[in-house]
SERO-4910 file (N, C-alpha, C, O; in steps of 0.05 Angstrom, whole numbers):
BEGIN
 pado doro    nc1    nc2    nc3   cac1   cac2   cac3    cc1    cc2    cc3    oc1    oc2    oc3
  Gly    A  -2143    981   3234  -2170    971   3234  -2182    973   3262  -2168    976   3282
  Phe    A  -2208    971   3263  -2222    972   3289  -2221    945   3302  -2229    925   3290
  Val    A  -2212    944   3327  -2212    919   3341  -2233    921   3363  -2231    937   3381
  Pro    A  -2254    904   3362  -2275    905   3382  -2263    897   3410  -2246    880   3412
  Thr    A  -2273    910   3430  -2264    903   3457  -2278    878   3466  -2303    876   3464
  Pro    A  -2263    858   3475  -2277    833   3485  -2295    840   3508  -2289    857   3524
  Arg    A  -2317    826   3509  -2337    831   3530  -2333    813   3554  -2346    816   3575
  Thr    A  -2315    793   3551  -2311    775   3573  -2281    775   3581  -2264    785   3566
  Tyr    A  -2275    766   3605  -2247    765   3613  -2233    742   3597  -2245    723   3589
  Gln    A  -2207    746   3593  -2191    727   3578  -2166    722   3593  -2151    740   3601
  Ile    A  -2161    697   3598  -2136    688   3611  -2119    675   3590  -2128    655   3578
  Gln    A  -2095    685   3586  -2077    673   3566  -2060    651   3578  -2058    649   3602
  Gln    A  -2048    636   3560  -2028    616   3569  -2003    631   3579  -1995    651   3567
  Asn    A  -1991    621   3600  -1966    634   3610  -1944    631   3589  -1944    613   3573
  Phe    A  -1925    649   3591  -1901    647   3574  -1877    658   3590  -1881    676   3605
  Pro    A  -1852    648   3586  -1848    623   3571  -1860    599   3586  -1867    600   3609
  Asn    A  -1864    577   3571  -1875    553   3583  -1864    529   3567  -1871    527   3543
  Pro    A  -1846    512   3578  -1837    512   3606  -1821    537   3614  -1811    551   3597
  Phe    A  -1820    541   3640  -1806    565   3650  -1786    557   3673  -1789    536   3685
  Asn    A  -1767    575   3677  -1748    573   3700  -1734    599   3702  -1720    607   3683
  Pro    A  -1735    614   3724  -1753    607   3747  -1779    623   3746  -1797    618   3763
  Ser    A  -1782    642   3727  -1807    658   3728  -1821    658   3701  -1809    652   3680
  Thr    A  -1847    664   3702  -1864    664   3678  -1885    686   3681  -1890    695   3703
  Val    A  -1896    693   3658  -1916    715   3658  -1943    704   3648  -1944    689   3629
  Ile    A  -1964    712   3662  -1991    705   3654  -2006    730   3645  -2012    747   3663
  Pro    A  -2011    734   3620  -2026    757   3611  -2056    752   3614  -2065    730   3610
  Tyr    A  -2071    773   3621  -2100    770   3622  -2113    797   3616  -2101    818   3617
  Tyr    A  -2139    795   3609  -2154    818   3601  -2180    819   3617  -2193    798   3620
  Leu    A  -2187    842   3627  -2213    846   3641  -2230    866   3626  -2221    888   3619
  Pro    A  -2255    859   3621  -2273    878   3608  -2282    901   3626  -2290    922   3617
  Lys    A  -2281    896   3653  -2289    917   3672  -2272    913   3697  -2260    893   3701
  Gln    A  -2272    934   3714  -2258    932   3739  -2268    907   3754  -2292    903   3757
  Ser    A  -2250    891   3764  -2258    866   3777  -2240    860   3800  -2217    870   3803
  Arg    A  -2250    842   3818  -2233    831   3839  -2219    807   3828  -2232    788   3817
  Val    A  -2192    807   3829  -2177    785   3817  -2160    771   3838  -2146    784   3853
  Gln    A  -2161    745   3838  -2144    729   3855  -2132    707   3837  -2146    696   3820
  Leu    A  -2107    700   3842  -2094    678   3827  -2085    657   3846  -2072    662   3866
  Leu    A  -2091    632   3839  -2082    609   3855  -2066    591   3837  -2072    587   3814
  Val    A  -2044    580   3849  -2028    561   3834  -2026    535   3851  -2020    536   3875
  Phe    A  -2032    513   3839  -2032    487   3852  -2012    468   3840  -2005    471   3817
  Asp    A  -2002    449   3857  -1986    428   3845  -2005    406   3835  -2029    409   3839
  Val    A  -1994    385   3823  -2012    364   3812  -2027    349   3833  -2047    335   3827
  Met    A  -2019    350   3858  -2033    337   3880  -2056    355   3890  -2071    347   3908
  Gly    A  -2058    379   3879  -2080    397   3887  -2073    415   3910  -2090    429   3921
  Arg    A  -2048    414   3919  -2039    432   3941  -2034    460   3930  -2022    463   3909
  Ser    A  -2043    479   3945  -2039    507   3937  -2010    514   3943  -2000    511   3965
  Val    A  -1995    524   3922  -1967    531   3926  -1962    561   3924  -1943    571   3936
  Ile    A  -1980    575   3911  -1978    604   3909  -2006    616   3910  -2024    605   3896
  Glu    A  -2010    636   3926  -2035    651   3926  -2029    680   3924  -2016    692   3941
  Lys    A  -2039    693   3902  -2036    722   3900  -2061    734   3912  -2084    725   3907
  Glu    A  -2057    753   3930  -2079    766   3944  -2100    777   3924  -2094    784   3902
  Glu    A  -2124    777   3934  -2146    789   3918  -2141    818   3916  -2136    832   3936
  Asp    A  -2143    829   3891  -2139    857   3886  -2161    867   3869  -2172    853   3853
  Ile    A  -2167    893   3872  -2185    906   3853  -2167    915   3829  -2148    930   3833
  Val    A  -2174    905   3805  -2157    911   3782  -2175    926   3761  -2197    918   3756
  Glu    A  -2163    947   3750  -2178    962   3729  -2183    946   3704  -2169    926   3699
  Ala    A  -2202    954   3689  -2208    941   3663  -2183    944   3645  -2168    963   3647
  Gly    A  -2180    925   3627  -2158    927   3608  -2139    903   3609  -2146    882   3621
  Ser    A  -2116    905   3596  -2097    883   3595  -2077    885   3618  -2067    907   3624
  His    A  -2070    863   3629  -2052    861   3652  -2035    837   3650  -2039    819   3633
  Glu    A  -2014    836   3667  -1997    812   3669  -1992    807   3698  -1989    825   3714
  Ile    A  -1990    781   3705  -1980    773   3732  -1955    757   3727  -1954    739   3710
  Val    A  -1934    763   3742  -1909    748   3741  -1910    727   3764  -1915    734   3787
  Ile    A  -1904    703   3756  -1903    681   3776  -1873    674   3779  -1860    668   3759
  Asn    A  -1864    674   3804  -1836    666   3809  -1836    638   3821  -1847    633   3843
  Gly    A  -1825    619   3807  -1824    591   3815  -1798    583   3829  -1792    560   3831
  Gln    A  -1784    604   3839  -1758    599   3852  -1759    578   3874  -1740    562   3877
  Asn    A  -1781    578   3890  -1782    560   3912  -1798    534   3906  -1804    519   3924
  Leu    A  -1804    530   3880  -1819    506   3872  -1801    486   3859  -1780    494   3848
  Ser    A  -1808    461   3860  -1793    441   3846  -1803    437   3817  -1825    446   3811
  Ser    A  -1787    424   3801  -1795    419   3773  -1822    404   3773  -1827    387   3790
  Gly    A  -1838    409   3752  -1862    394   3750  -1884    411   3737  -1880    433   3728
  Val    A  -1908    398   3737  -1931    411   3725  -1947    425   3747  -1950    414   3769
  Tyr    A  -1955    450   3741  -1972    465   3760  -1997    475   3746  -1997    478   3721
  Ile    A  -2017    479   3761  -2043    488   3751  -2047    516   3761  -2044    521   3785
  Tyr    A  -2055    535   3743  -2062    562   3753  -2090    568   3747  -2101    561   3726
  Gln    A  -2103    581   3766  -2131    588   3764  -2137    616   3774  -2129    623   3797
  Phe    A  -2150    631   3758  -2159    658   3767  -2187    656   3779  -2203    640   3770
  Ile    A  -2192    672   3799  -2219    676   3809  -2225    705   3805  -2212    722   3817
  Ile    A  -2245    711   3788  -2251    738   3781  -2279    745   3790  -2298    732   3782
  Asp    A  -2281    764   3808  -2307    771   3820  -2320    747   3832  -2345    743   3830
  Gly    A  -2304    729   3845  -2315    706   3858  -2321    682   3840  -2330    662   3849
  Ile    A  -2316    685   3814  -2322    664   3795  -2296    650   3787  -2277    664   3778
  Lys    A  -2295    624   3789  -2271    609   3782  -2269    607   3751  -2288    597   3738
  Val    A  -2247    616   3740  -2242    614   3711  -2230    586   3706  -2214    577   3723
  Pro    A  -2236    573   3684  -2224    547   3679  -2193    548   3681  -2180    566   3671
  Pro    A  -2182    528   3695  -2153    529   3700  -2136    522   3675  -2146    511   3656
  Lys    A  -2111    530   3677  -2091    524   3655  -2067    511   3668  -2062    515   3692
  Lys    A  -2051    496   3652  -2027    483   3662  -2003    499   3654  -2002    512   3633
  Met    A  -1982    497   3671  -1956    508   3665  -1935    489   3675  -1940    473   3694
  Val    A  -1911    489   3663  -1891    470   3670  -1865    485   3678  -1855    503   3664
  Leu    A  -1855    478   3702  -1830    488   3712  -1808    468   3707  -1810    445   3716
  Leu    A  -1788    475   3692  -1765    457   3686  -1740    469   3697  -1732    491   3690
  Arg    A  -1727    455   3715  -1702    465   3727  -1679    457   3709  -1656    463   3716
***
């Protein structure tokens, strides 16, 4: 069947979740965009920052390695073309 192409970017929930030590975040871009990913702890401290990159349109994945992080809840947020996408939660279980 015909699957229409989404017109907006889509950030999926990470998997596995909970994870140890790494997890994958799938996302989709309707057009070439500048993409940056930030990961915060529950206190709002930035623990991981993926550099801003120009990413082609289509489906992509970012792998997060939590090797140097402690167990707990983390928030991840994409910034796409300078626009903050609503954040999602992920859980690291050691």
